[in-house]
C-alpha positions as CSV (number, residue, x, y, z in Angstrom):
1,X,-25.0,-22.0,-5.5
2,X,-24.3,-18.3,-5.6
3,X,-21.1,-18.0,-8.4
4,X,-18.9,-16.3,-5.8
5,X,-19.2,-19.6,-3.3
6,X,-17.4,-21.6,-6.1
7,X,-14.4,-18.9,-6.2
8,X,-11.8,-20.3,-4.6
9,X,-9.9,-16.9,-2.7
10,X,-6.0,-16.9,-3.3
11,X,-4.5,-16.2,0.1
12,X,-0.8,-16.6,1.6
13,X,-0.7,-19.9,1.6
14,X,-1.6,-20.3,-2.3
15,X,1.4,-18.3,-3.1
16,X,3.9,-19.9,-0.8
17,X,2.2,-23.0,-3.0
18,X,2.7,-21.7,-6.0
19,X,6.3,-21.2,-5.5
20,X,6.9,-24.5,-4.2
21,X,5.2,-25.8,-7.5
22,X,7.6,-23.4,-9.3
23,X,4.1,-21.5,-11.0
24,X,5.1,-17.8,-11.5
25,X,2.5,-14.7,-9.9
26,X,0.9,-12.1,-11.1
27,X,0.5,-8.9,-9.0
28,X,-0.7,-5.9,-10.6
29,X,-1.9,-2.6,-8.9
30,X,-5.5,-1.3,-8.4
31,X,-7.0,1.5,-6.5
32,X,-10.6,1.9,-7.2
33,X,-13.7,-0.6,-7.9
34,X,-14.0,-0.7,-11.5
35,X,-10.5,-1.4,-13.0
36,X,-9.9,-3.3,-9.9
37,X,-13.2,-5.6,-10.7
38,X,-11.9,-6.0,-14.3
39,X,-8.2,-7.0,-12.8
40,X,-9.5,-9.5,-10.5
41,X,-12.0,-10.9,-13.3
42,X,-9.2,-11.5,-15.6
43,X,-7.2,-13.7,-13.4
44,X,-4.7,-11.5,-11.7
45,X,-3.6,-13.3,-8.2
46,X,-2.7,-10.5,-6.2
47,X,-3.6,-7.0,-6.1
48,X,-1.5,-4.2,-4.7
49,X,-3.1,-1.2,-3.4
50,X,0.0,0.8,-3.3
51,X,0.9,4.0,-2.6
52,X,1.8,4.7,-5.7
53,X,-2.0,5.9,-5.8
54,X,-0.2,9.1,-4.5
55,X,1.5,9.5,-8.2
56,X,-1.1,8.3,-10.7
57,X,-4.7,9.0,-8.9
58,X,-3.6,12.4,-7.0
59,X,-0.7,13.6,-9.3
60,X,1.7,13.8,-6.4
61,X,5.5,13.3,-7.3
62,X,6.4,11.1,-4.8
63,X,4.1,8.5,-2.5
64,X,5.0,10.5,0.5
65,X,2.2,12.5,1.0
66,X,-0.6,9.9,0.7
67,X,-2.2,9.4,4.3
68,X,-3.3,6.4,5.8
69,X,-7.1,7.4,5.8
70,X,-6.2,7.9,1.7
71,X,-5.3,4.5,1.7
72,X,-8.2,2.9,3.6
73,X,-10.4,4.7,1.1
74,X,-8.6,3.3,-2.0
75,X,-8.0,-0.1,-0.3
76,X,-11.5,-0.3,0.6
77,X,-13.0,0.5,-3.1
78,X,-10.5,-2.5,-4.6
79,X,-11.9,-5.2,-1.7
80,X,-15.8,-4.4,-2.6
81,X,-14.1,-5.4,-6.1
82,X,-12.0,-8.3,-5.5
83,X,-13.8,-11.8,-5.2
84,X,-10.9,-13.8,-6.1
85,X,-7.9,-12.3,-5.4
86,X,-5.3,-11.5,-3.0
87,X,-5.7,-7.8,-1.6
88,X,-2.4,-6.1,-0.3
89,X,-2.2,-3.0,1.0
90,X,0.7,-0.7,1.3
91,X,1.3,1.1,4.7
92,X,1.9,4.5,4.0
93,X,5.2,6.7,4.4
94,X,5.1,7.9,8.4
95,X,2.8,5.2,9.4
96,X,5.2,2.7,10.6
97,X,8.6,3.9,10.5
98,X,10.8,3.9,13.9
99,X,7.5,3.2,16.1
100,X,6.5,-0.8,16.2
101,X,3.0,0.1,18.4
102,X,2.1,3.0,15.5
103,X,2.8,0.5,12.7
104,X,0.4,-2.4,14.6
105,X,-2.3,0.6,14.9
106,X,-2.0,1.4,11.6
107,X,-1.9,-2.2,10.0
108,X,-4.6,-2.8,12.2
109,X,-6.8,0.0,10.5
110,X,-6.1,-1.1,7.3
111,X,-7.3,-4.7,8.0
112,X,-10.6,-3.8,10.0
113,X,-11.4,-0.4,7.9
114,X,-10.8,-1.7,4.4
115,X,-11.3,-5.4,4.8
116,X,-7.7,-6.1,3.0
117,X,-6.2,-9.4,3.7
118,X,-2.2,-7.8,4.1
119,X,-0.1,-5.0,4.4
120,X,3.5,-4.2,2.9
121,X,6.0,-2.6,4.3
122,X,9.3,-0.7,3.2
123,X,12.8,-1.6,4.7
124,X,15.0,-4.5,6.2
125,X,16.3,-5.3,9.2
126,X,15.6,-1.6,10.5
127,X,11.8,-2.1,10.3
128,X,11.7,-6.2,11.6
129,X,10.3,-5.2,15.2
130,X,7.4,-3.2,13.8
131,X,6.9,-6.6,10.9
132,X,7.0,-8.9,14.0
133,X,4.5,-7.2,15.8
134,X,2.0,-6.6,13.5
135,X,2.2,-10.5,12.8
136,X,1.4,-11.5,16.3
137,X,-1.8,-9.8,15.9
138,X,-2.4,-12.1,13.0
139,X,-1.9,-9.6,10.2
140,X,0.1,-10.8,7.0
141,X,3.1,-8.6,6.0
142,X,4.5,-8.5,2.8
143,X,8.2,-6.8,2.8
144,X,9.8,-4.3,0.0
145,X,13.4,-3.9,-0.8
146,X,15.4,-2.8,-2.9
147,X,14.7,0.8,-4.5
148,X,11.7,1.6,-1.7
149,X,9.9,5.0,-2.8
150,X,9.5,6.1,0.5
151,X,13.2,6.7,1.0
152,X,13.3,8.4,-2.1
153,X,14.8,12.0,-0.4
154,X,17.3,9.5,1.1
155,X,18.8,8.1,-2.1
156,X,18.3,11.1,-4.2
157,X,17.5,8.9,-7.0
158,X,14.9,5.7,-8.5
159,X,18.2,4.1,-10.3
160,X,18.7,0.6,-9.8
161,X,19.7,-0.4,-6.4
162,X,22.4,-2.7,-5.0
163,X,24.7,-2.5,-7.9
164,X,27.5,-2.3,-5.3
165,X,28.4,-5.4,-3.2
166,X,27.9,-3.7,0.1
167,X,24.5,-2.9,-0.7
168,X,23.8,-6.0,-2.2
169,X,25.1,-8.0,0.4
170,X,22.7,-6.1,3.2
171,X,19.6,-6.6,0.8
172,X,20.7,-10.5,0.9
173,X,20.7,-9.9,5.0
174,X,17.7,-7.8,4.7
175,X,15.4,-10.7,3.3
176,X,16.6,-13.2,5.5
177,X,15.7,-11.0,8.3
178,X,12.2,-10.0,7.0
179,X,11.8,-13.9,6.3
180,X,12.4,-14.9,9.8
181,X,10.5,-11.9,11.5
182,X,7.3,-13.3,9.5
183,X,7.1,-12.0,6.1
184,X,4.9,-14.2,3.9
185,X,6.6,-12.4,0.5
186,X,8.9,-9.8,-0.7
187,X,9.0,-7.2,-3.8
188,X,12.0,-6.8,-5.3
189,X,12.0,-3.4,-6.6
190,X,15.0,-1.9,-9.3
191,X,17.9,-4.4,-8.6
192,X,20.1,-6.4,-11.0
193,X,19.0,-9.8,-12.6
194,X,21.0,-12.2,-11.1
195,X,20.9,-10.7,-7.7
196,X,17.3,-11.0,-7.3
197,X,17.6,-14.4,-9.3
198,X,19.7,-15.3,-5.8
199,X,17.9,-14.0,-3.4
200,X,14.9,-16.0,-4.7
201,X,16.8,-19.0,-4.6
202,X,17.7,-18.3,-0.9
203,X,14.2,-18.1,0.7
204,X,11.4,-19.3,1.4
205,X,8.9,-17.2,0.5
206,X,7.7,-15.7,-3.0
207,X,9.6,-13.3,-4.2
208,X,7.7,-10.3,-6.0
209,X,9.9,-8.4,-9.2
210,X,9.6,-5.4,-10.6
211,X,12.3,-3.8,-12.8
212,X,14.4,-7.3,-11.6
213,X,14.1,-9.4,-14.1
214,X,12.8,-12.8,-14.3
215,X,14.2,-15.2,-12.1
216,X,11.4,-13.7,-8.9
217,X,8.8,-15.9,-8.0
218,X,6.3,-13.3,-9.7
219,X,5.8,-10.0,-11.2
220,X,4.5,-6.5,-10.2
221,X,3.3,-3.6,-12.4
222,X,1.8,-0.4,-11.8
223,X,-2.1,-1.2,-13.8
224,X,-1.8,2.4,-15.3
225,X,1.2,2.1,-16.5
226,X,0.4,-1.3,-18.7
227,X,-2.5,0.3,-20.1
228,X,-0.9,3.3,-21.4
229,X,-2.6,5.8,-18.9
230,X,0.1,7.1,-17.8
231,X,1.6,9.4,-21.0
232,X,5.6,9.6,-21.0
233,X,6.5,7.2,-18.6
234,X,8.4,4.3,-20.2
235,X,11.0,2.8,-17.8
236,X,13.2,0.0,-19.3
237,X,11.3,-2.5,-17.2
238,X,7.7,-1.4,-18.3
239,X,5.6,-3.5,-21.2
240,X,3.1,-1.8,-22.2
241,X,0.0,-3.8,-23.4
242,X,-2.4,-0.6,-24.2
243,X,-2.6,2.9,-25.3
244,X,-5.5,4.2,-23.3
245,X,-4.3,8.0,-22.9
246,X,-4.5,8.0,-26.7
247,X,-7.7,6.2,-27.1
248,X,-9.7,7.8,-24.3
249,X,-8.1,11.1,-25.6
250,X,-9.9,10.2,-29.1
251,X,-13.2,8.7,-27.8
252,X,-13.4,12.5,-25.6
253,X,-12.7,14.7,-28.7
254,X,-15.4,12.6,-30.6
255,X,-17.8,13.0,-27.8
256,X,-16.9,17.4,-27.7
257,X,-17.2,17.1,-31.8
258,X,-20.9,15.5,-31.2
259,X,-22.0,17.7,-28.8
260,X,-20.8,20.9,-30.6
261,X,-22.2,19.9,-33.6
262,X,-25.9,18.6,-32.5
263,X,-25.0,15.3,-33.3
264,X,-25.7,13.9,-29.7
265,X,-27.9,12.9,-28.5
266,X,-29.7,11.4,-31.3
267,X,-33.0,10.2,-31.9
268,X,-32.6,6.6,-30.7
269,X,-30.7,8.3,-27.3
270,X,-33.6,10.2,-26.2
271,X,-36.5,9.8,-24.4
């Protein structure tokens, strides 16, 4: 019996069971085979192939430029590495808003061409028709409320959302609407911790926080951020576990120095 057959795949039902048991859900982004393999083997529950690839992989200022084809490329790379965790793939900007038929077609392409296990969409009541239509095809959908980066030009800022009563009330209605539309979970980004805790207690589905305090059912961060690969990005909600920017830079400098000094390759590094 191969090792892979012994690994029990995490599913949307697993996450639901974890919420019921009070077991926290650990989620990280990944965008390529090599890092995804490490993240999966380290025991992560969910990998999000985020449209944040637009920022950390391609260097864009926002998540808006990344295309559906590019998301499928990144997701395919991650799926080939992930043997245990659930792989959720962001539907990119322009691939689902305002047209439920286009949303379904986009979700089908991601599932067929990448092998991903679920898709994620940003927005509340205004996208519930798209959510419901995607789910009719048997495709699991995760929601995303609070700070929604695809709407950055609407908000004009990356500041904390739902601090005012009116916006908080709308978020509460939106999360219930997403639950009723069939979402298996929802990301809550940059909202007050007290509100996130209240919302988490009000829904049956798991909530995953990013900058939303400890009261959510799980947490998600960008893998490049926790590894310190993104220099200078240190928001309050980020805990950086390594400083790979400096460590990798140091390794490259040592390599350059060794090559320039004819120290590499040495006697044991040649044929």
